C-alpha positions as CSV (number, residue, x, y, z in Angstrom):
1,M,-18.2,-8.8,-5.2
2,K,-20.8,-9.7,-7.8
3,Y,-19.5,-6.8,-10.8
4,V,-16.3,-5.1,-11.1
5,W,-15.9,-1.8,-13.3
6,V,-14.0,-2.1,-16.4
7,D,-13.0,0.6,-18.9
8,G,-16.1,2.6,-18.2
9,K,-18.8,-0.5,-17.8
10,L,-19.9,-2.2,-14.5
11,I,-19.5,-5.9,-15.3
12,P,-20.1,-9.0,-13.8
13,E,-16.6,-10.5,-12.5
14,R,-17.5,-13.7,-14.1
15,E,-17.0,-11.9,-17.3
16,A,-13.6,-10.2,-16.6
17,V,-11.4,-12.1,-18.5
18,I,-8.2,-11.4,-20.8
19,P,-6.4,-13.4,-23.4
20,I,-3.6,-15.7,-22.5
21,L,-1.3,-13.1,-24.9
22,T,-2.2,-10.4,-22.9
23,H,1.2,-8.5,-22.7
24,A,0.7,-7.6,-18.9
25,L,0.6,-11.2,-18.2
26,H,3.8,-12.2,-19.7
27,Y,6.2,-8.5,-19.1
28,G,4.4,-7.5,-16.1
29,T,3.2,-4.2,-18.2
30,S,1.2,-2.8,-15.2
31,V,0.2,-0.1,-12.9
32,F,-2.0,-0.7,-9.9
33,E,-2.8,1.3,-6.7
34,G,-4.4,0.1,-3.2
35,I,-7.2,1.7,-1.7
36,R,-9.2,1.0,1.2
37,A,-13.0,2.2,2.1
38,Y,-14.4,1.5,5.6
39,Y,-17.9,1.1,6.5
40,N,-19.4,2.9,10.0
41,P,-22.1,0.7,11.3
42,E,-22.8,3.2,13.8
43,R,-23.8,5.9,11.1
44,R,-23.8,3.4,8.0
45,N,-21.3,5.6,6.1
46,L,-18.9,4.2,4.2
47,Y,-16.1,6.3,3.0
48,I,-13.1,5.7,0.8
49,F,-9.6,6.6,2.4
50,R,-7.5,8.9,0.5
51,A,-9.0,8.5,-3.0
52,R,-7.5,11.8,-4.2
53,E,-4.3,11.0,-3.7
54,H,-4.4,7.3,-4.5
55,Y,-5.6,7.9,-8.6
56,V,-3.3,10.8,-8.6
57,R,-0.4,8.4,-7.8
58,F,-1.8,5.5,-10.2
59,H,-1.6,8.4,-12.8
60,N,1.9,9.0,-12.1
61,S,2.7,5.7,-12.0
62,A,1.2,5.1,-15.8
63,K,3.0,8.3,-16.4
64,I,6.8,6.6,-15.3
65,L,5.8,3.4,-16.7
66,G,5.0,5.0,-20.0
67,I,1.4,3.8,-20.5
68,R,-2.0,5.5,-20.9
69,I,-5.1,5.8,-18.2
70,N,-7.4,6.7,-20.4
71,Y,-9.5,8.0,-17.5
72,S,-8.9,11.2,-15.3
73,V,-9.0,11.4,-11.4
74,D,-12.2,12.2,-10.7
75,E,-13.6,10.1,-13.5
76,L,-11.8,7.4,-11.8
77,I,-13.2,8.4,-8.0
78,N,-16.8,8.4,-9.3
79,A,-16.3,5.0,-11.1
80,T,-15.4,3.5,-7.4
81,V,-17.9,5.3,-5.7
82,E,-20.2,3.8,-8.7
83,L,-18.7,0.2,-7.9
84,L,-19.4,0.6,-4.0
85,K,-22.6,1.4,-4.5
86,V,-24.1,-1.0,-7.2
87,N,-22.5,-3.9,-4.8
88,E,-24.0,-2.2,-1.6
89,V,-21.1,-2.7,0.2
90,H,-21.9,-2.5,3.9
91,E,-18.1,-3.5,5.4
92,N,-14.7,-3.2,5.0
93,V,-13.2,-3.9,1.6
94,Y,-9.7,-3.7,-0.4
95,I,-10.6,-1.4,-3.8
96,R,-7.8,-2.6,-6.9
97,P,-7.4,-0.3,-9.8
98,I,-5.4,-1.3,-12.5
99,T,-4.1,-0.3,-15.6
100,F,-2.1,-2.9,-17.7
101,V,-0.9,-3.2,-21.6
102,S,-3.8,-5.5,-23.0
103,A,-2.4,-5.8,-26.4
104,S,-1.9,-9.7,-27.3
105,T,2.0,-9.4,-28.5
106,V,5.1,-10.4,-27.3
107,N,6.9,-7.2,-28.4
108,L,8.9,-5.7,-25.5
109,D,8.1,-2.0,-27.4
110,I,4.8,-0.7,-25.5
111,R,4.9,2.6,-27.2
112,D,1.3,3.0,-28.2
113,L,-0.1,0.0,-27.4
114,E,-3.5,-0.5,-26.1
115,T,-4.5,0.0,-22.7
116,K,-7.1,-1.5,-20.2
117,T,-8.5,-0.2,-17.0
118,A,-10.3,-2.0,-14.2
119,I,-11.4,-1.5,-10.6
120,I,-11.8,-4.2,-8.4
121,A,-13.7,-4.1,-4.7
122,I,-12.9,-7.2,-2.5
123,P,-14.2,-7.4,1.5
124,F,-10.6,-7.4,3.3
125,G,-10.0,-6.9,7.0
126,H,-6.2,-7.6,8.6
127,Y,-3.6,-8.3,6.0
128,L,-1.4,-8.3,9.3
129,E,-1.8,-9.8,12.7
130,P,-3.1,-6.5,15.0
131,R,-1.2,-7.7,18.0
132,G,1.8,-7.3,16.7
133,V,4.1,-9.5,13.7
134,R,7.8,-11.1,13.7
135,A,9.7,-9.7,11.0
136,K,13.2,-10.9,9.4
137,V,15.5,-8.8,7.2
138,V,16.0,-10.7,4.2
139,S,19.1,-11.5,1.6
140,W,17.0,-10.1,-0.8
141,L,17.8,-6.5,-1.4
142,R,14.9,-3.9,-2.6
143,V,15.4,-2.5,-6.6
144,H,17.1,0.3,-6.4
145,N,15.6,3.2,-8.3
146,S,18.5,3.7,-10.6
147,M,17.4,-0.3,-12.2
148,F,13.1,0.2,-11.5
149,P,11.1,3.3,-10.8
150,M,10.5,2.9,-7.3
151,K,8.0,5.4,-7.0
152,A,5.8,3.8,-9.0
153,K,3.4,1.1,-8.5
154,V,4.6,-1.0,-11.5
155,G,3.1,-5.0,-11.3
156,G,6.2,-6.3,-12.4
157,I,8.6,-4.5,-9.8
158,Y,6.5,-6.7,-7.1
159,V,8.4,-9.7,-8.0
160,N,10.7,-8.3,-5.7
161,S,8.4,-8.2,-2.7
162,V,7.0,-11.9,-3.1
163,I,10.8,-13.5,-3.3
164,A,11.4,-11.4,-0.2
165,L,8.1,-12.7,1.9
166,L,8.2,-16.2,0.8
167,D,11.9,-15.8,2.2
168,A,10.8,-14.3,5.8
169,K,7.9,-17.2,5.6
170,V,9.7,-20.3,5.1
171,S,11.9,-18.9,7.6
172,G,9.3,-19.1,10.1
173,F,8.3,-15.7,10.0
174,D,5.6,-13.3,9.4
175,E,7.0,-10.4,7.3
176,A,9.9,-9.0,5.4
177,I,12.0,-6.2,5.9
178,L,14.0,-5.4,3.1
179,L,17.5,-3.2,2.7
180,N,18.6,-1.1,-0.2
181,R,22.4,-2.0,-1.7
182,D,23.8,0.6,0.2
183,G,22.8,-1.9,3.2
184,Y,20.1,0.6,5.2
185,V,16.4,-0.3,5.9
186,A,14.4,0.7,2.8
187,E,10.9,-1.2,3.4
188,G,8.8,-4.1,4.2
189,S,7.2,-6.7,1.3
190,G,4.4,-4.6,1.4
191,E,5.1,-1.9,4.1
192,N,6.5,1.5,4.5
193,I,8.7,1.4,8.2
194,F,9.1,3.0,10.9
195,I,11.5,3.0,14.5
196,V,10.5,4.8,17.6
197,K,13.8,6.1,19.6
198,D,13.9,7.9,22.7
199,G,10.0,9.0,22.0
200,I,11.2,10.3,18.3
201,L,9.6,8.5,15.1
202,H,12.6,7.5,12.5
203,T,11.7,6.7,8.6
204,P,13.7,6.0,5.8
205,P,13.6,9.0,3.2
206,T,12.2,8.9,0.0
207,Y,15.5,8.4,-2.1
208,D,16.4,5.3,-0.4
209,S,14.6,2.9,-3.0
210,I,10.7,2.9,-0.7
211,L,7.5,3.5,-1.8
212,E,6.4,7.0,-1.4
213,G,3.4,5.5,0.1
214,I,0.2,7.3,1.3
215,T,0.1,5.8,4.6
216,R,3.5,6.8,5.6
217,D,2.6,10.1,4.5
218,T,-0.6,10.1,6.5
219,V,1.1,8.7,9.8
220,M,3.7,11.4,9.1
221,T,1.1,14.2,9.5
222,I,-1.0,12.3,12.4
223,A,2.4,12.2,14.2
224,R,3.0,15.3,13.9
225,D,-0.4,16.8,14.8
226,L,-0.3,14.6,18.1
227,G,2.8,16.7,19.0
228,F,5.2,13.9,17.9
229,T,8.8,14.5,16.2
230,V,9.4,12.9,12.9
231,I,12.6,12.4,11.0
232,E,13.3,11.0,7.7
233,R,16.7,9.5,7.8
234,R,18.5,6.3,6.8
235,I,18.1,3.4,9.2
236,T,20.7,0.7,9.8
237,R,19.8,-3.0,10.5
238,E,21.1,-2.7,14.3
239,E,18.9,0.2,14.9
240,L,15.6,-1.7,14.3
241,Y,17.1,-4.3,17.3
242,T,17.5,-1.4,19.5
243,A,14.7,0.7,18.5
244,D,12.0,1.2,21.1
245,E,9.5,0.4,19.2
246,V,9.0,-1.0,15.3
247,F,6.2,-1.1,13.4
248,F,4.6,-0.8,10.1
249,V,2.3,1.4,7.8
250,G,0.6,0.5,4.6
251,T,-3.2,0.6,2.8
252,A,-2.8,-3.0,3.9
253,A,-1.3,-3.4,6.9
254,E,-2.6,0.3,8.5
255,V,-0.2,0.6,11.6
256,T,0.9,-2.9,12.4
257,P,3.6,-3.3,15.6
258,V,6.5,-4.8,14.5
259,I,7.5,-7.0,18.2
260,N,10.5,-9.2,16.9
261,V,13.1,-8.8,14.2
262,D,15.4,-11.5,13.3
263,G,14.8,-13.4,16.8
264,R,15.4,-9.9,18.8
265,V,12.7,-8.8,20.9
266,I,11.7,-4.9,19.9
267,G,11.0,-3.3,23.5
268,N,9.1,-5.7,25.8
269,G,7.7,-7.8,22.9
270,E,4.3,-5.9,23.0
271,P,3.1,-3.2,20.5
272,G,4.2,-0.3,22.1
273,P,2.5,2.9,23.6
274,I,3.5,5.4,20.7
275,T,2.1,2.5,17.7
276,L,-1.0,1.9,19.8
277,K,-1.7,5.3,19.9
278,L,-1.1,6.4,16.3
279,R,-2.9,3.4,15.0
280,N,-5.9,3.6,17.1
281,Y,-5.9,7.7,16.0
282,Y,-5.0,6.5,12.5
283,M,-8.4,4.3,12.9
284,D,-10.2,7.1,14.0
285,V,-9.6,8.8,11.5
286,V,-10.3,6.6,8.8
287,Y,-13.7,5.9,9.8
288,G,-14.4,9.8,10.1
289,R,-14.4,10.3,13.5
290,V,-12.0,12.8,13.4
291,D,-13.6,16.2,11.5
292,K,-9.9,18.1,11.1
293,Y,-9.0,15.3,8.6
294,K,-12.6,14.2,6.7
295,G,-11.2,15.9,3.5
296,W,-9.4,12.5,3.5
297,L,-12.4,11.0,3.3
298,T,-14.4,10.0,0.0
299,P,-18.2,9.0,1.0
300,V,-19.9,6.6,-0.8
301,Y,-23.4,7.0,1.2
């Protein structure tokens, strides 16, 4: 993209630089979001999916960390629309808003330190293989919410995800699954997780050290609207192995089948029918093909 949005101004991407002593670079003192916008070539429409919910969480993350975002939710939504227009976006993109402690200091006290807010958009296709991924339950545990605020998308916390994914990748798998400190399934490195057993969907509860995902909420909503039962409860590792279907959900991952966990084939080793039904319906929703959920879409053009 030619332009990024930084503190109220659209500037060329190459000019969006930070000093080497920037606090967030050293200590991970940033909050961020991942948002998608989908381009429908048939109607020539570009929609941002659930922008308001993402920016509300963005503000909540900053509040939890104890830093300031100097722009309201509506101002950030409008800035995102402006950014996509000025870049003349006619493809699917991933949008990354970030607010970070921009002061040049090595002091750990972040009270009253200045922050900057930026919004970047990049072309984005599939994050994970849509035909299904192989996942490993890694030895690294999901950080517990008594140690870090897991409901907040704080930059530094994602080192937990980075080392977990590295563990899975070097072991020959596509994605990681992390357990919490009590030994129950938490989530993927950047995704929430669901299992299907006897036609019922199960997903870990929000108090089990997971991110309260917006795509997770979306899938739970549309699944119930389609007539499925969705239960939030603790899930054991063994239940992953014996599930009829397993799938990841997330802004980047969308709805991605998990066809193998720790070398155990899930179901028949192919994406399951409920996973596929939810994925297809989810894609219809984000592209604006389902009138019922048009309130989740912010039109750009």
